[in-house]
Each structure stands twice: as C-alpha cells, then as structure tokens.
C-alpha positions as CSV (number, residue, x, y, z in Angstrom):
1,X,-109.5,13.9,-9.0
2,X,-109.3,11.1,-6.4
3,X,-107.1,11.5,-3.3
4,X,-105.4,8.2,-2.1
5,X,-106.4,7.5,1.5
6,X,-102.9,6.0,2.2
7,X,-100.3,8.4,0.6
8,X,-102.5,11.5,-0.4
9,X,-101.4,11.2,-4.0
10,X,-103.9,12.7,-6.4
11,X,-105.3,10.3,-9.2
12,X,-107.6,10.9,-12.1
13,X,-111.3,10.1,-11.6
14,X,-112.0,6.4,-12.2
15,X,-108.6,5.2,-11.1
16,X,-108.8,1.9,-9.3
17,X,-105.2,1.9,-7.7
18,X,-102.9,4.6,-6.6
19,X,-100.0,4.9,-9.0
20,X,-97.8,6.0,-6.2
21,X,-98.3,3.4,-3.5
22,X,-100.7,0.8,-5.0
23,X,-103.5,1.2,-2.6
24,X,-106.9,0.3,-4.0
25,X,-109.1,3.4,-4.5
26,X,-112.3,2.0,-5.9
27,X,-113.8,-1.4,-5.6
28,X,-114.3,-2.7,-9.2
29,X,-117.6,-4.4,-10.0
30,X,-115.8,-7.5,-11.3
31,X,-113.2,-9.8,-9.8
32,X,-114.1,-9.0,-6.1
33,X,-112.3,-10.6,-3.2
34,X,-114.1,-13.6,-2.0
35,X,-116.2,-12.5,1.0
36,X,-115.8,-14.5,4.2
37,X,-117.6,-14.2,7.4
38,X,-115.0,-13.6,10.0
39,X,-117.6,-13.5,12.7
40,X,-117.9,-17.3,12.3
41,X,-114.2,-17.7,12.6
42,X,-112.7,-18.1,16.1
43,X,-109.4,-16.4,16.7
44,X,-109.3,-16.9,20.4
45,X,-106.6,-19.5,20.4
46,X,-104.2,-19.6,17.4
47,X,-102.7,-23.1,17.0
48,X,-99.2,-22.8,15.6
49,X,-97.4,-26.1,15.1
50,X,-93.8,-26.1,16.5
51,X,-91.1,-25.4,14.1
52,X,-89.0,-28.5,13.4
53,X,-85.6,-26.8,13.2
54,X,-84.3,-23.3,12.8
55,X,-81.7,-22.8,10.1
56,X,-78.3,-22.0,11.6
57,X,-77.0,-20.3,8.5
58,X,-77.6,-16.6,8.4
59,X,-79.3,-15.8,5.1
60,X,-79.9,-12.4,3.5
61,X,-83.5,-12.5,4.8
62,X,-84.7,-10.2,7.5
63,X,-87.9,-12.1,8.0
64,X,-89.8,-15.2,6.8
65,X,-93.4,-16.0,6.5
66,X,-94.4,-19.3,7.8
67,X,-97.6,-20.4,6.0
68,X,-99.3,-22.2,8.9
69,X,-101.7,-24.4,6.9
70,X,-99.1,-25.7,4.4
71,X,-96.0,-25.5,6.5
72,X,-94.2,-23.6,3.7
73,X,-91.9,-20.6,4.1
74,X,-91.7,-17.4,2.1
75,X,-88.5,-15.4,2.7
76,X,-88.4,-11.6,2.7
77,X,-85.1,-10.3,1.5
78,X,-83.3,-7.5,-0.4
79,X,-85.9,-4.8,0.5
80,X,-87.4,-3.3,3.6
81,X,-91.1,-3.3,2.4
82,X,-93.3,-6.0,0.8
83,X,-97.0,-5.9,-0.2
84,X,-98.9,-9.2,0.3
85,X,-101.9,-10.2,-1.7
86,X,-103.0,-12.3,-4.7
87,X,-102.7,-12.0,-8.4
88,X,-105.9,-11.4,-10.3
89,X,-106.0,-11.8,-14.0
90,X,-106.3,-8.5,-16.0
91,X,-105.2,-6.3,-13.0
92,X,-102.2,-4.1,-13.6
93,X,-101.0,-3.9,-10.0
94,X,-99.5,-7.0,-8.4
95,X,-98.4,-7.7,-4.8
96,X,-94.7,-8.2,-4.1
97,X,-95.6,-11.5,-2.3
98,X,-98.2,-13.5,-4.3
99,X,-100.2,-15.7,-2.0
100,X,-102.4,-17.2,-4.7
101,X,-100.7,-20.6,-4.3
102,X,-101.8,-20.7,-0.7
103,X,-105.5,-20.7,-1.6
104,X,-105.7,-16.9,-1.1
105,X,-108.9,-16.3,-2.9
106,X,-110.9,-18.8,-0.9
107,X,-109.3,-17.5,2.3
108,X,-110.4,-13.9,1.5
109,X,-107.1,-12.3,0.7
110,X,-107.4,-9.1,-1.3
111,X,-105.2,-8.3,-4.3
112,X,-103.3,-5.8,-2.3
113,X,-104.1,-6.9,1.3
114,X,-101.3,-5.6,3.5
115,X,-97.7,-4.3,3.7
116,X,-95.0,-5.6,6.0
117,X,-92.1,-3.2,6.6
118,X,-88.9,-3.1,8.4
119,X,-87.4,0.2,9.7
120,X,-84.7,0.5,12.3
121,X,-84.6,-3.3,13.0
122,X,-88.4,-3.1,13.9
123,X,-91.1,-4.7,11.8
124,X,-94.7,-3.6,11.3
125,X,-97.7,-4.6,9.3
126,X,-100.4,-2.4,7.8
127,X,-103.8,-3.3,6.3
128,X,-104.3,-1.6,2.9
129,X,-108.1,-1.5,3.1
130,X,-108.6,-5.1,2.5
131,X,-112.1,-6.6,2.1
132,X,-111.8,-9.1,4.9
133,X,-109.3,-7.5,7.2
134,X,-105.8,-8.1,8.7
135,X,-105.6,-9.6,12.1
136,X,-102.6,-9.6,14.5
137,X,-102.7,-12.5,17.0
138,X,-106.6,-12.6,16.6
139,X,-107.2,-8.8,16.9
140,X,-108.4,-7.0,13.7
141,X,-106.1,-4.1,12.7
142,X,-107.4,-0.7,11.7
143,X,-106.8,0.1,8.0
144,X,-103.8,2.3,6.9
145,X,-102.2,2.2,10.4
146,X,-98.7,0.7,11.0
147,X,-98.8,-1.8,13.8
148,X,-95.5,-3.2,15.3
149,X,-95.1,-7.0,14.9
150,X,-92.6,-9.3,16.7
151,X,-91.0,-12.6,16.1
152,X,-93.5,-15.4,16.3
153,X,-96.7,-13.2,15.9
154,X,-99.5,-14.6,13.7
155,X,-101.2,-12.4,11.2
156,X,-104.2,-13.5,9.4
157,X,-105.2,-12.1,6.0
158,X,-108.9,-12.9,6.0
159,X,-108.7,-16.6,7.1
160,X,-105.1,-17.2,5.7
161,X,-102.8,-17.5,8.9
162,X,-99.2,-16.6,8.6
163,X,-96.5,-16.7,11.4
164,X,-94.0,-14.0,11.1
165,X,-90.4,-15.1,11.9
166,X,-88.0,-12.1,12.2
167,X,-84.2,-12.5,12.1
168,X,-83.1,-11.5,15.6
169,X,-79.4,-11.9,15.1
170,X,-77.5,-8.7,15.7
171,X,-75.9,-6.8,12.8
172,X,-72.3,-7.5,12.2
C-alpha cells in the first residue's frame, strides 16, 4: 500500500495519483513535466501590468486568475476549491483549471500543480508536490502547506505567472 502525503488515503502499490484528493504519488517515467531552471529566473521584481478596468457588475465568481503574459482572465466560481495544472494525454486525472492553453508545459506547470481554496472569506494556495514549484510573490512555497493569499498577489507555477484577483465586496 502507498500512503498519500497530502490526505493520508491508502492506495494500492503502483498507483500514480491518489483517488481521494488527486495528489501525484509516483513520478511516471513518461510524460514528465518540462523541467525548468528556476535559479536562472529572477523573481525579485514582479512586473504586473495595470488592470484596464474592474468590472462593476458583481458576478458569481469569488476570484479571478489574471494570466499576466496573455492578459486573459479565468474566473473561479461555483465551488470553493480548484486544482490548477495542465492536461496530459492518457492521464486519468485532470485539473479543475486547465492551463494548457497558456503554454503551461513549456513554463513548467505540472499536471496537478497546486490548489486554490476559499474558506471563511479567506483564500489560500497549496503546492501539490509540483516538479517546478509554486511561488507566491517570488517566494517558493513548501509543498502540501496551505499559504494565505490576498487580492493582487502573484503566484507563479514554474514560470507561469498569475495574478490572483479576489472579490472583496461584502456578502449581502
């Protein structure tokens, strides 16, 4: 039996992902995450372009992900927890938010890279044992540890930089 490092669920020997939480248990020999050298990447000053306008209509989203390189937005709605990663052909477990379209493989994003959660109107991010790490405002996060995030923070999944925009309007 294999014990999941994230949720302590027992899996059969040879399992690649935890059937309970989706955490990667073993690194398969094929379809590895593209390795990047983060020591060559400078995170000292994160350049975030100013947002053009903020929508005035309150949507059902509690947060949006601003993809810094492309300027696109991905809304998080309807649930309080989302896994972020990329799809890999032939893999049974898929992330809730697929970042493949944002050049995820080349930027070193793992299939299940991190999770973003909301609990009691506070948000957090947790690295799921990714190959190239998760960074919060330039600081590498430890794996499997929830870290609070705030409106405007920048997380980097490998080299893919994302600004987190959290709805700060009070509940009605």
